[in-house]
C-alpha positions, -999 to 999 in steps of 0.1 A, spaced: -151 -197 178 -157 -161 190 -153 -129 173 -116 -120 168 -103 -93 191 -92 -59 178 -71 -33 196 -88 1 201 -78 36 212 -107 54 229 -107 92 231 -126 108 261 -143 142 258 -130 171 278 -161 170 301 -152 135 313 -114 138 318 -118 139 355 -139 107 354 -115 86 332 -118 56 356 -156 57 354 -154 58 316 -129 29 317 -153 9 339 -182 15 315 -160 5 285 -151 -27 304 -188 -34 310 -194 -29 272 -169 -57 264 -135 -40 263 -105 -54 281 -89 -21 293 -51 -22 291 -42 14 299 -58 46 311 -37 75 297 -49 104 319 -26 130 304 -38 122 269 -75 116 278 -73 82 261 -80 46 271 -65 16 252 -75 -20 252 -90 -48 231 -125 -59 223 -143 -80 197 -139 -63 163 -177 -58 161 -179 -40 195 -170 -5 182 -206 8 181 -212 -2 217 -179 13 228 -188 45 210 -221 47 228 -204 49 262 -210 83 278 -179 105 276 -165 87 246 -156 110 216 -141 84 193 -131 48 190 -102 40 166 -89 6 157 -51 4 162 -34 -7 130 -5 -31 131 24 -28 108 53 -52 103 84 -49 84 106 -77 71 140 -81 89 169 -60 75 185 -90 59 154 -101 40 155 -100 2 140 -70 -15 105 -77 -27 
């Protein structure tokens, strides 16, 4: 069984905003499955093994790699806990 996948948001530095596609390709080569390239925000989202964060952070142009947290709420008709 492989390492579980985690969802990540990657922030790209200002100097690489014009090369977002190149950064996305480098992230993909580092093990990330790129879902979206958000040019207006300078962010790239996708999933990768949970332990891949250091290799994603090492990609040229990457400022930060943040794991996306998931929240779930019980349905409105669920009993109060």
